N, C-alpha and C positions, 0 to 999 in steps of 0.2 A: 264403520269408521267414524271416529269423533269429528265433529265439525267445530269450527272456530267459535261458534256461538254457544256450544254446549259447555256448561260448567262442570268441573270435575265432580265425581261422586264422592261426597264427604264421608270418610270412613273412620271407624273406630275399631281397634283390636282389643279384645279382653284376654289378658294373659300374655306374658312375655317369656315363657319357657321355650322349649324346642319348637313348638308349633308356631307361636307368634313371632319369635325371633328369627328362626331359620327359614320358615316357609312363607308365612303371610306377609310380614312387613317388607321383606325384599321384593316380593312379587308385586305388591301394591305400589311401593315407591317407584318401581321401574315402569309402571303403566301410566301414561299421561291421562288416561280416562279417570283416574282416581287422585284424591288427595288424602294423605294419612294425617288425620287431624287430632286423634286422641288415642293414647295407649293406656290401658288399665293394668297396673301391677302394684301390689302392696309391698313387694320385696324391695328393700332399698338398693341392693346391688343391681337388680334387674332394672329398677327405675333409672339408675345412673347410666346403665348401658343403653337403655332405650333413648334417653335424652341425648346421649353422645352420638348414637347412630342416626337418630331421626330428630334433629334439632327443631324442625318446624312443628312437630307433634306436641300436643299438651299431654303431660303425664299426670294421671290421676290415680288415687289409691284404691277406689272401690267402684263396682258397677253402679252403685247408687248415685255417685257423683256423675258418672257417665250419663245415666238416664236423665239427670237434670239438665244435660246439654243436648237432649234429643232434638230440640228444635233447630239446631245447627248441624245436624247430621242426616245422612241418608242410609247408611249401611253399617251394621255391626258384625264383626267377625269374632266367633267364639273359639279361642284356642286354649280352653280350660279342660279339666278332667270331665269325663262323660257324665258323672253324677250331677254336675252343675248345669248341663246343657239345657235340660227342659226348663228350669226356672228362669235362666238368663234369656233363653230364646223367647219364652212367653212374655217376659217383661219388655224385651225389645219390640216384639210384635205389638204389644199394647201401646207402645210409644209411636207406632206407625213407621217403624224402621224395617228395612229389608235385613235379612239375616243369612250369614254363612256359618254353618256349624261344622266344626272339624269332626272327623270320624273317630270313634264310633258315634253315630248320629245321636242317640240317647240310650238310656239304660234299658228301656223296654219298648216293645212295639206299641203298647197302649199309649205311651208318652209320645211316640213318633206320630201316631195317627192323630192325636189331639193337637199337636203342633201344626200339622198339615191343615187341619180344619181351622185352627185359629188364624193362620196366615191367609187362608182363602177368604175367611170372613172379614179380615182387616184390609184385604186388598194389597198385601205386601208379598214380596217374593221370598221364598225360603229354599235354600239349597245346601248340599252337603259336600265337603271338600274331599272328594274321592280322587286325589291327585294322581294316584297310580295308574289311572286311565291314560296318563300322558308320559309314562315311563318309556324310554327308548326301546327297551326290549318288547314291551307290550304293543307299541305302535308297529314295530317290525313284524311281530307275529300276526297282528291284524291284517297287515298288507299281504303277507304270505297267504293267509286264508282267503282274502278277497281275490287274490290272483289265482287261486286254485292250485298252488304249488305243491300241496301235500296230498291232493286227491281228496277222498272221503275220510275225514278224521274220525277215529274211533276212541282214542285215548289221549287225555291231557293231564300232564303232571306239572305241578307248580309249587314252588317252595320259597318261603322267607325263612332263612336260617342264618345264624351267626353264633359266634362264641362270646358270650357275655355272662359267665356263671355268677358274677357278683350282682347281677340284676341291672335295672335301668337307672336306679338312683332317684326315682320320682314316684308319683302316684301309682304307676303300673305295678310296682312291687307289692303293694298292700291292698289295692282296691278289690272288692268282692265282686262276684258275678252280679249281685243285686245292684251294685253301683256302676255297672257297665265295664267292670274290670276283666282282666284275663287276656291271654294271648289270642284266644278265639274271637273275642270282641274286637281287639285291637288290630291284629294283622289279618284275622279272618275276614274282617270287613273289607279289606282290599282284595284278598285272594278270591273270595266268593264273588265279589262284584266283578272282577275280571273274568272269571269263569262264565258267569251268566251273560256278560257282554259278548263273549266270544261264541257261546254255544246255546244260549237261549234258556227258557224256563226250566225249572228243576221238577222232576217227577218223583224223586226219592232221595233220601239222605241217610247217611250213616256217619257217626263220628266217634272219636276217642279223645279224651282229655286227661291230663295228668298234672299233678303238682309235685315238685321235688321235695317240698317241705309241707306235708299235709297238716301239720300242727299249726302252721302260721295263720291259717284262716284266709289266706289270699286266694285269688282265683287261679284258674289253670295257667300253667307256664309252658305247656307243650300241648299241641293238638294235631290230630289228623282228621281230615274230612273227605268223605267220598260222596260225590253228587252224580246221580243219573239224570241227565238232561232229557227232556222230551224228544230232542233230536236224535237220541241214541248214544251220544257221546258220554263217556265216563270221565269225570274230572276227579283227580286225586290230589289233595292239597295238604301240605305239611307246614307247620309253624313251630319254630324252636329257637329259643334264645340262648341255649347252652349246647350247641352242636360243635363238638371238637373237630369234626370234619363235615363240611356242609355238602349237601347234595346239589344236583343240577337245578338251576333256576327254572328252566322250562325243559320238558321232554314231551314232544308231541308226535304221535304216530298216525299216519294216514295210509291210504291204499296205494299211494304212489311214492311217498317219501316220508322221512321223519325230520324233525327240527329239534336240535339240542342247544341250549344256551346255559352258560355258567356265569355266575356273578350277578350282583345287584346293580340297579340303575345308579348312575354317578351323580344325579342332580342334588340329592340331599347332602352328601359330603362336600360337594362343590359349594353349595350355598352356605353350609356351616363354616367352610374355610374362608368365606368372604367373597367368592365369585359372584358377580352381579348377573342377573338374567339378561342384561344387555351386552355382556361381554361376547366377543365373536366366537369363543370356544364353548360357550354354555350349551349343555345338552348333547355335545358330540361325544360319542364313544370311540375309544381307540380301536384300531383294527384287531388288536390282540384280544379284545373282549367280544368280538362278533360271534354270533351263533353259527352252527353248521347245518346245512340242508342237504338231504340226499339219503342214500342207503349206505350201509357199512361197506367200506372200501372205496366209496365214490361219493364223498361229501365235499361241499364247497362252502366257504364262508359267505354269510349274507350281510352286506353293508347295513349297519344299523340306521334306522330312522332317527332323526334328531329328537331327543327328549324335550318335552315342551310343557312344563308346569305352568308357565305364564298363560297358556291358552285357556286355563280355567277362568282367570280373571278377564281375559279378553272376551270370552263368550258371555260371562256374567254381565259385563258392561253393556253389551248389545241387548241382552235380555232385559236389563233394567230400563233400557231406553225403548223397549217395545219392538226391537228389530230381530228377535230370534228367541229360541228356546233357552231355558236354563242349562248350564253346563252339566248339571246332575239333577235329574228329577227326584225330589225327596221321596216319591213313591218307590223308586228303585232302591234307595237306601233302606226304606222301611221293609221291602221284600227281603233284602239281605239280612236285616235284623231278625225277621221271622224265621229264616233258615237257621241262624245262629241259635235262636231260642229252641227250635225243634231239636237241634243237635245236643244242646245242653240237657234238654229234657230226657233224651234217650241215652246219653253217655253214662 
């Protein structure tokens, strides 16, 4: 808990697209442990939006200007395309700043390992924004597993699917695998991270990737991943941005019961619509969205845990003040990246 004598953590956000605007800026502004001091964007419309939404922040056009202000900052948050993550994070570390990198962590595991070493040598903290660890549905499933409600789990299915055949309208539509692009890097970073969190280290991998327009040169737009965990659980993960009919978000089978959940977490659309993390209804799922636990013919709805993206920054502030671990160990994000690289190599 922050004491009255502790100054806010002086924070800059690089990038004001979906990542900076929807996720990081609202979460930081809502947490009294932080002050949002600088936002970097060269886009005039985004700069105007940033100034309107966050009038106390200084809006600057380039990272170079930001790093010139490093003496007045403590933390830099990178909400930029993954191809830029290594260079920007390395520059921030060289300035003695703590760093939050949005996922995917970096384009290659070699870059990730180097960043981890640079941060350790500089004595600064480096973490990765794996916010989906605080989805309502994931927290609910974690609790069911902790309570032993499914018995011994053998099979885990997880999906991020939606219908967006026109694409994302941003870097995701054109970035190559070498630049950290593709749906396996983007959404796989979440799904693989969740699977490893739930069921432990991976002993074997298999994957399939596809592009709807192979001539475009862009990275994969659809992916399937199968992970065999050392625990014996098999995880099957699907990612698809052009699914005319989406599948179940979670389908988990155990020796005593199963758990099935439809629909994605509500926090991103709520933040995008302007809901504040401090609003009483933030993170609450309606009963109509709850998953079902049991066996066929005898299932019951499971009240959803409250979604809690703000917890990432709460845990980070404690870590930066020496009172706890980082919300995400970068070594865990590096491990996920190595799994993605293994799948790409074999697909």
